[in-house]
C-alpha positions as CSV (number, residue, x, y, z in Angstrom):
1,M,6.7,25.2,-15.8
2,I,5.9,22.4,-18.5
3,P,2.4,21.6,-17.1
4,A,1.8,25.3,-17.3
5,L,3.2,25.4,-20.9
6,G,0.8,22.6,-21.7
7,L,-2.2,24.6,-20.6
8,V,-1.4,27.2,-22.4
9,A,-1.0,25.2,-25.4
10,G,-4.2,23.4,-24.8
11,L,-6.1,26.3,-24.3
12,V,-4.7,27.9,-27.7
13,I,-5.3,24.7,-29.6
14,G,-9.0,24.5,-28.1
15,L,-9.7,28.1,-29.2
16,V,-8.1,27.8,-32.6
17,L,-10.1,24.6,-33.4
18,Q,-13.4,25.0,-31.3
19,P,-14.2,21.2,-31.1
20,D,-17.7,20.3,-30.7
21,V,-18.5,18.5,-27.6
22,P,-21.1,15.6,-27.8
23,L,-24.2,16.0,-26.0
24,G,-24.0,13.2,-24.0
25,L,-20.5,14.3,-22.6
26,Q,-21.2,18.0,-21.7
27,P,-22.4,17.6,-18.7
28,Y,-18.7,16.0,-17.6
29,L,-16.8,18.6,-19.5
30,P,-16.6,21.4,-17.3
31,I,-16.0,19.0,-14.2
32,A,-13.5,17.2,-16.3
33,V,-11.5,20.9,-16.7
34,I,-11.6,21.9,-13.3
35,A,-10.2,18.4,-12.1
36,A,-7.3,18.9,-14.6
37,L,-6.9,22.6,-13.5
38,D,-6.3,21.2,-9.9
39,A,-3.8,18.6,-11.5
40,V,-1.9,21.3,-13.3
41,F,-1.8,23.9,-10.2
42,G,-0.8,21.1,-7.9
43,A,2.3,20.2,-10.4
44,V,3.1,24.1,-10.7
45,R,3.2,24.3,-6.6
46,A,5.2,21.1,-6.6
47,T,7.7,22.2,-9.1
48,L,8.2,25.4,-7.0
49,D,8.4,23.2,-3.9
50,G,10.8,21.2,-5.5
51,I,9.4,18.0,-5.3
52,F,7.7,17.8,-8.8
53,N,7.4,14.1,-10.3
54,D,6.4,13.9,-13.6
55,K,4.5,10.2,-12.9
56,V,2.6,11.5,-9.9
57,F,1.3,14.7,-12.1
58,V,0.4,12.0,-14.7
59,V,-1.5,9.7,-12.2
60,S,-2.9,12.9,-10.4
61,F,-4.4,14.2,-13.4
62,L,-6.1,11.0,-14.9
63,S,-7.2,10.3,-11.4
64,N,-8.7,13.6,-10.6
65,V,-10.4,13.6,-14.1
66,V,-12.1,10.1,-13.8
67,V,-12.8,10.2,-10.3
68,A,-14.6,13.7,-11.1
69,A,-16.5,12.3,-13.9
70,F,-17.4,9.4,-12.0
71,I,-19.0,11.6,-9.2
72,V,-21.0,13.5,-11.8
73,F,-22.2,10.2,-13.5
74,L,-23.3,8.6,-10.0
75,G,-25.2,12.0,-9.4
76,D,-26.9,11.8,-12.8
77,Q,-28.0,8.2,-12.1
78,L,-29.2,9.3,-8.6
79,G,-31.2,12.3,-10.0
80,V,-28.9,14.8,-8.0
81,G,-26.3,15.2,-10.5
82,S,-26.5,19.1,-10.1
83,Q,-25.5,19.2,-6.1
84,L,-22.8,16.5,-6.6
85,S,-21.5,18.3,-9.4
86,T,-21.4,21.4,-7.2
87,G,-20.1,19.8,-4.3
88,V,-17.0,18.8,-6.8
89,V,-16.6,22.1,-8.0
90,V,-16.3,23.4,-4.5
91,V,-13.8,20.8,-3.1
92,L,-12.0,21.3,-6.4
93,G,-11.9,25.2,-6.3
94,V,-10.6,25.1,-2.5
95,R,-7.5,22.9,-3.9
96,I,-7.1,25.2,-6.9
97,F,-7.4,28.0,-4.8
98,S,-5.2,26.8,-2.0
99,N,-2.3,26.0,-4.6
100,V,-2.9,29.3,-6.4
101,A,-2.1,30.8,-2.5
102,S,1.2,28.7,-2.4
103,I,2.2,29.6,-5.8
104,R,1.9,33.4,-5.1
105,R,3.6,33.0,-1.9
106,H,6.7,31.2,-3.7
107,L,6.6,33.7,-6.2
108,F,6.0,37.0,-4.6
109,S,7.1,35.9,-0.9
110,A,3.9,37.5,0.3
């Protein structure tokens, strides 16, 4: 449950401090958040499955964010940033909903 607690702590800190995001990084922030959420929900699922590994979580978290940001950057350079951003959101969204469904099955046996 450490990843879930980290998520809640990060949300609270973000809401209290309300940091400003530089203009150049604003297109990447939503994608980075979705990639991070994918890693967190994957970690919660792995914890419930009894196979959580903190090293795998850290590598997954960082690699998800870096790869998603690179895809958006590449899309911006090619002039198709919104299409690639949508693709990243769809792929990571499917993974998030899959992990949430698995978490739901673990918690509610349904």
